[in-house]
Backbone as JSON, one array per atom type, in Angstrom:
{
  "sequence": "MFPCYAIIVVNCICFGMIAMVVIRSSKSGSGQPNLERAAKAMVAVGAAVGGPWILAAFTIDPIAIPMQYLFIIVAGLQGPLLFLNLVVLQEDVKANSLGLIGIKLPPKKDTSKTERSTVVTNPATEGELKKISSEVEEEKAMDKSDPRVADERNV",
  "N": [[59.66, -40.7, -88.15], [61.86, -40.12, -86.66], [61.29, -39.71, -83.81], [60.88, -42.34, -82.94], [63.4, -43.58, -83.33], [64.91, -41.99, -81.63], [63.82, -42.74, -79.18], [64.65, -45.4, -79.11], [67.44, -45.06, -78.88], [67.59, -43.77, -76.38], [66.48, -45.8, -74.82], [68.48, -47.76, -75.12], [70.62, -46.54, -73.8], [69.55, -46.36, -71.21], [69.23, -49.1, -70.75], [71.89, -49.93, -70.68], [72.7, -48.63, -68.33], [71.03, -49.91, -66.48], [72.0, -52.5, -66.76], [74.57, -52.24, -65.66], [73.91, -51.73, -62.96], [72.55, -54.09, -62.31], [74.59, -56.02, -62.59], [76.4, -55.14, -60.65], [74.83, -55.47, -58.35], [74.51, -58.17, -58.31], [76.66, -59.36, -57.22], [78.12, -61.79, -55.2], [78.82, -62.87, -51.81], [81.45, -63.63, -52.01], [82.56, -61.89, -53.75], [82.52, -62.35, -56.44], [80.64, -61.88, -59.36], [77.33, -63.12, -59.95], [76.88, -64.13, -62.85], [75.1, -65.55, -64.45], [72.55, -65.19, -63.36], [72.39, -62.41, -63.53], [72.53, -62.05, -66.3], [70.13, -63.27, -67.05], [68.25, -61.54, -65.91], [68.83, -59.19, -67.32], [68.25, -59.92, -69.97], [65.51, -60.38, -69.75], [64.51, -57.82, -69.06], [65.45, -56.35, -71.25], [64.16, -57.61, -73.45], [61.44, -57.29, -72.82], [61.08, -54.5, -72.5], [62.55, -53.28, -74.56], [61.87, -54.65, -76.87], [59.28, -53.95, -78.12], [59.92, -51.4, -79.17], [61.87, -51.9, -81.0], [60.38, -53.22, -82.92], [58.78, -51.06, -83.59], [60.54, -49.5, -85.01], [60.52, -50.6, -87.48], [58.26, -49.75, -88.77], [57.64, -48.94, -91.55], [56.54, -47.85, -94.8], [55.67, -50.2, -96.62], [55.14, -52.3, -94.77], [53.91, -51.14, -92.6], [51.37, -51.11, -91.22], [50.95, -53.88, -90.25], [53.22, -54.02, -88.56], [52.65, -52.02, -86.71], [50.46, -53.14, -85.42], [51.74, -55.4, -84.3], [53.53, -54.04, -82.63], [51.75, -52.9, -80.76], [50.66, -55.23, -79.61], [52.94, -56.55, -78.53], [53.9, -54.55, -76.81], [51.79, -54.47, -75.03], [52.15, -56.87, -73.77], [54.23, -56.55, -72.02], [53.97, -56.27, -69.18], [52.81, -58.86, -68.3], [54.93, -60.52, -69.23], [57.17, -59.64, -67.76], [56.21, -60.2, -65.17], [55.97, -62.99, -65.34], [58.65, -63.74, -65.73], [60.08, -62.53, -63.59], [58.72, -63.22, -61.28], [57.21, -65.72, -61.35], [59.1, -67.53, -62.43], [61.21, -67.37, -60.69], [62.59, -69.06, -58.09], [62.94, -68.42, -55.31], [61.3, -66.16, -54.95], [58.84, -67.22, -55.7], [58.48, -69.18, -53.7], [58.33, -67.56, -51.38], [56.06, -66.0, -51.99], [54.02, -67.94, -52.22], [54.19, -68.9, -49.66], [53.03, -66.87, -48.19], [50.32, -67.3, -48.47], [50.03, -69.67, -47.23], [50.97, -71.99, -48.46], [53.48, -74.34, -48.76], [56.44, -74.97, -50.43], [58.29, -77.91, -51.29], [61.69, -78.22, -50.23], [64.14, -77.49, -52.63], [66.73, -79.34, -54.04], [69.75, -77.95, -54.64], [72.22, -78.14, -56.89], [73.94, -76.51, -58.13], [76.95, -74.88, -59.14], [77.31, -72.27, -58.7], [76.28, -71.17, -56.37], [77.41, -70.84, -53.11], [77.97, -72.15, -49.89], [78.51, -70.8, -46.65], [80.96, -71.76, -44.47], [81.8, -72.03, -41.17], [84.79, -72.37, -39.63], [87.09, -73.79, -37.27], [90.28, -72.63, -36.57], [92.04, -74.61, -35.74], [94.51, -77.12, -36.14], [94.66, -80.42, -37.63], [96.2, -82.07, -36.01], [96.08, -80.75, -33.54], [93.38, -81.05, -33.0], [93.19, -83.84, -32.7], [94.76, -84.15, -30.43], [93.24, -82.73, -28.53], [90.87, -84.25, -28.55], [91.87, -86.7, -27.6], [92.61, -85.94, -25.03], [90.12, -85.38, -23.94], [88.97, -87.92, -24.03], [90.67, -89.24, -22.22], [89.99, -87.89, -19.86], [87.33, -88.69, -19.59], [87.71, -91.42, -19.19], [89.1, -91.38, -16.78], [87.14, -90.27, -15.17], [85.26, -92.31, -15.11], [86.64, -94.28, -13.73], [87.07, -93.14, -11.24], [85.57, -93.27, -8.18], [84.37, -91.17, -6.74], [83.5, -89.31, -8.65], [81.61, -90.83, -9.96], [79.8, -91.18, -7.86], [78.92, -88.49, -7.58], [77.54, -88.11, -9.93], [75.41, -89.81, -9.66], [73.92, -88.62, -7.72]],
  "CA": [[60.42, -41.82, -87.66], [62.89, -39.68, -85.73], [60.98, -39.98, -82.4], [61.06, -43.77, -82.68], [64.83, -43.84, -83.21], [65.36, -41.32, -80.42], [63.4, -43.59, -78.06], [65.53, -46.58, -79.11], [68.73, -44.64, -78.35], [67.42, -43.55, -74.94], [66.3, -47.13, -74.21], [69.79, -48.42, -75.08], [71.39, -45.91, -72.73], [68.94, -46.82, -69.95], [69.53, -50.53, -70.6], [73.28, -50.01, -70.23], [72.76, -48.24, -66.92], [70.4, -50.99, -65.72], [72.93, -53.63, -66.78], [75.63, -51.99, -64.67], [73.34, -51.89, -61.63], [72.25, -55.52, -62.1], [75.85, -56.74, -62.4], [76.93, -54.77, -59.33], [74.01, -56.03, -57.28], [74.52, -59.64, -58.34], [77.88, -59.88, -56.62], [77.87, -62.58, -54.01], [79.71, -62.56, -50.71], [82.85, -63.89, -52.37], [83.03, -60.83, -54.61], [82.37, -62.71, -57.85], [79.24, -61.68, -59.76], [76.56, -64.26, -60.45], [76.61, -63.65, -64.2], [73.94, -66.23, -65.02], [71.34, -64.5, -62.88], [72.41, -61.06, -64.09], [72.19, -62.15, -67.72], [68.7, -63.58, -67.13], [67.51, -60.31, -65.62], [69.03, -58.22, -68.4], [67.51, -60.38, -71.15], [64.09, -60.16, -69.49], [64.21, -56.38, -69.16], [65.7, -55.92, -72.63], [63.12, -58.12, -74.35], [60.13, -56.74, -72.49], [61.02, -53.05, -72.66], [63.12, -52.86, -75.84], [61.27, -55.37, -78.0], [58.28, -53.18, -78.87], [60.49, -50.27, -79.89], [62.56, -52.43, -82.18], [59.31, -53.42, -83.91], [58.32, -49.74, -84.05], [61.5, -48.97, -85.97], [60.22, -51.18, -88.8], [56.96, -49.29, -89.28], [57.83, -48.21, -92.8], [55.35, -47.93, -95.66], [55.05, -51.45, -97.09], [54.67, -53.17, -93.68], [53.64, -50.26, -91.46], [50.17, -51.51, -90.45], [51.2, -55.08, -89.44], [54.19, -53.73, -87.52], [51.99, -51.25, -85.66], [49.69, -54.11, -84.65], [52.71, -56.16, -83.5], [54.02, -53.14, -81.58], [50.72, -52.79, -79.72], [50.53, -56.53, -78.93], [54.14, -56.81, -77.73], [53.93, -53.56, -75.73], [50.79, -54.88, -74.05], [52.62, -58.07, -73.06], [55.36, -56.24, -71.15], [53.65, -56.6, -67.78], [52.78, -60.31, -68.08], [56.26, -61.13, -69.43], [58.0, -59.33, -66.6], [55.68, -60.97, -64.05], [56.34, -64.39, -65.55], [60.09, -63.93, -65.57], [60.61, -62.06, -62.31], [58.0, -63.78, -60.14], [56.88, -67.14, -61.5], [60.28, -68.34, -62.72], [62.21, -67.21, -59.62], [62.22, -70.0, -57.03], [62.83, -67.8, -53.99], [60.13, -65.29, -54.95], [57.67, -68.09, -55.74], [58.33, -69.8, -52.38], [57.87, -66.54, -50.44], [54.69, -65.61, -52.34], [53.12, -69.02, -51.84], [54.22, -68.99, -48.2], [52.1, -65.88, -47.64], [48.96, -67.85, -48.46], [50.04, -70.91, -46.49], [51.43, -73.13, -49.24], [54.93, -74.47, -48.65], [57.06, -75.81, -51.45], [59.38, -78.73, -50.74], [62.99, -77.62, -50.55], [64.74, -77.99, -53.86], [68.15, -79.59, -53.93], [70.47, -77.14, -55.61], [73.56, -78.68, -57.11], [74.69, -75.59, -58.99], [78.27, -74.51, -58.64], [77.38, -70.82, -58.51], [75.96, -70.8, -55.01], [78.32, -71.44, -52.15], [77.57, -71.95, -48.51], [79.58, -70.31, -45.79], [81.26, -72.71, -43.41], [82.63, -71.45, -40.13], [85.71, -73.4, -39.17], [88.03, -73.48, -36.22], [91.6, -72.67, -37.2], [92.88, -75.64, -35.17], [94.99, -78.1, -37.11], [94.19, -81.77, -37.37], [96.96, -82.58, -34.87], [95.53, -80.15, -32.33], [92.07, -81.67, -32.76], [93.42, -85.2, -32.17], [95.26, -84.0, -29.07], [92.11, -82.34, -27.68], [89.94, -85.38, -28.42], [92.48, -87.71, -26.74], [92.52, -85.43, -23.66], [88.73, -85.56, -23.51], [88.78, -89.36, -23.79], [91.37, -89.56, -20.98], [89.18, -87.37, -18.75], [86.16, -89.56, -19.45], [88.17, -92.68, -18.61], [89.41, -91.11, -15.38], [85.88, -90.06, -14.46], [84.62, -93.61, -14.91], [87.38, -95.06, -12.74], [87.05, -92.44, -9.97], [84.26, -93.49, -7.55], [83.76, -89.92, -6.29], [82.8, -88.72, -9.78], [80.43, -91.66, -10.21], [78.83, -90.86, -6.81], [78.37, -87.17, -7.84], [76.6, -88.23, -11.03], [74.23, -90.54, -9.19], [73.19, -87.79, -6.78]],
  "C": [[61.48, -41.4, -86.64], [62.53, -39.96, -84.27], [61.2, -41.45, -82.04], [62.54, -44.1, -82.47], [65.41, -43.17, -81.97], [65.0, -42.14, -79.18], [64.28, -44.82, -77.97], [66.89, -46.22, -78.52], [68.64, -44.43, -76.84], [67.24, -44.88, -74.22], [67.63, -47.87, -74.12], [70.66, -47.84, -73.97], [70.86, -46.36, -71.37], [69.25, -48.29, -69.7], [70.97, -50.72, -70.14], [73.43, -49.66, -68.76], [72.13, -49.32, -66.03], [71.32, -52.2, -65.65], [74.05, -53.45, -65.76], [75.11, -52.2, -63.25], [73.08, -53.37, -61.33], [73.54, -56.3, -61.84], [76.46, -56.4, -61.05], [76.14, -55.42, -58.21], [74.03, -57.55, -57.25], [75.78, -60.22, -57.73], [77.53, -60.62, -55.35], [78.86, -62.19, -52.93], [81.17, -62.77, -51.05], [83.4, -62.82, -53.3], [82.92, -61.13, -56.09], [80.91, -62.54, -58.24], [78.61, -62.97, -60.24], [76.07, -63.87, -61.84], [75.39, -64.32, -64.82], [72.65, -65.53, -64.62], [71.25, -63.08, -63.44], [72.02, -61.07, -65.56], [70.7, -62.43, -67.91], [67.86, -62.33, -66.9], [67.63, -59.3, -66.75], [68.27, -58.64, -69.67], [66.01, -60.13, -70.96], [63.72, -58.69, -69.64], [64.39, -55.9, -70.59], [64.61, -56.37, -73.59], [61.77, -57.45, -74.08], [60.03, -55.25, -72.79], [61.52, -52.62, -74.05], [62.47, -53.49, -77.06], [60.23, -54.58, -78.78], [58.89, -52.05, -79.7], [61.33, -50.71, -81.07], [61.54, -52.69, -83.29], [58.83, -52.07, -84.46], [59.27, -49.14, -85.07], [61.22, -49.48, -87.38], [58.85, -50.78, -89.34], [57.17, -48.37, -90.48], [56.72, -48.6, -93.75], [54.87, -49.33, -96.05], [54.49, -52.32, -95.96], [54.29, -52.37, -92.43], [52.47, -50.76, -90.61], [50.42, -52.8, -89.66], [52.21, -54.83, -88.31], [53.59, -52.9, -86.39], [51.14, -52.17, -84.79], [50.62, -54.95, -83.76], [53.26, -55.31, -82.35], [53.02, -53.07, -80.43], [50.61, -54.1, -78.93], [51.73, -56.77, -78.01], [54.25, -55.8, -76.59], [52.92, -53.92, -74.64], [51.22, -56.1, -73.24], [53.79, -57.79, -72.13], [55.11, -56.65, -69.7], [53.6, -58.1, -67.53], [54.14, -60.98, -68.27], [57.18, -60.86, -68.26], [57.52, -60.09, -65.36], [56.1, -62.42, -64.16], [57.81, -64.61, -65.24], [60.58, -63.58, -64.18], [59.89, -62.6, -61.09], [57.83, -65.29, -60.28], [58.13, -68.0, -61.68], [61.4, -68.2, -61.69], [61.78, -68.07, -58.42], [62.04, -69.33, -55.67], [61.61, -66.9, -53.88], [58.85, -66.14, -54.92], [57.43, -68.72, -54.37], [57.81, -68.79, -51.36], [56.42, -66.14, -50.71], [53.69, -66.69, -51.95], [53.08, -69.21, -50.33], [53.28, -68.0, -47.54], [50.67, -66.39, -47.58], [48.92, -69.25, -47.85], [50.48, -72.14, -47.26], [52.95, -73.17, -49.16], [55.43, -75.42, -49.71], [58.11, -76.69, -50.8], [60.71, -78.12, -51.12], [63.62, -78.3, -51.76], [66.22, -78.18, -53.63], [68.85, -78.83, -55.04], [71.89, -77.66, -55.72], [74.39, -77.76, -57.98], [75.99, -75.2, -58.32], [78.34, -73.02, -58.33], [77.1, -70.4, -57.08], [76.89, -71.55, -54.06], [77.81, -71.16, -50.75], [78.78, -71.5, -47.71], [79.76, -71.3, -44.65], [82.19, -72.03, -42.43], [83.5, -72.56, -39.58], [86.59, -72.87, -38.07], [89.43, -73.59, -36.83], [92.52, -73.75, -36.65], [93.28, -76.64, -36.26], [94.48, -79.47, -36.73], [94.9, -82.38, -36.17], [96.42, -82.04, -33.56], [94.18, -80.78, -31.98], [92.22, -83.07, -32.2], [93.88, -85.12, -30.72], [94.12, -83.66, -28.11], [91.16, -83.51, -27.48], [90.53, -86.48, -27.54], [92.43, -87.26, -25.28], [91.11, -85.61, -23.11], [88.46, -87.02, -23.19], [89.46, -89.79, -22.49], [90.57, -89.09, -19.77], [87.96, -88.24, -18.52], [86.56, -90.88, -18.79], [88.48, -92.5, -17.13], [88.14, -90.92, -14.57], [85.19, -91.38, -14.17], [85.32, -94.41, -13.83], [87.35, -94.42, -11.36], [85.67, -92.61, -9.33], [83.59, -92.21, -7.08], [82.96, -89.27, -7.42], [81.55, -89.52, -10.06], [79.38, -91.39, -9.16], [78.17, -89.5, -7.08], [77.34, -87.24, -8.96], [75.31, -88.91, -10.59], [73.37, -89.68, -8.29], [72.15, -86.95, -7.44]]
}
């Protein structure tokens, strides 16, 4: 049983290291991590990779044979579970994959508070904007009243 427990300890250490990388990489442009997405990735990796070894720890005499069968079944499902979670359930990956074969998904309206769009703004104040817009309106009015400008436009 020692090898099984040693593998569980190594898996826990690796999971901790993966968790740190996932949290660091999930930081958005604002510097705040997207914890929901990071938690989803960590649960998927933890369940798919760690689940079989937790079952292997319970392969003791009275229930050894059923637990070995469960270990084999769950270990065999690692690939499909990771594919399901990391490809099928991810909207951006699914859209890109289907786009490669010519299928386009309709854009999904995202109302989540976690994603933020970047808006580029002019630092002008509202008063400055009103002043500029009134100057533009005055120029338009002057252009309409000036016959030379109207003649240049007709040419």
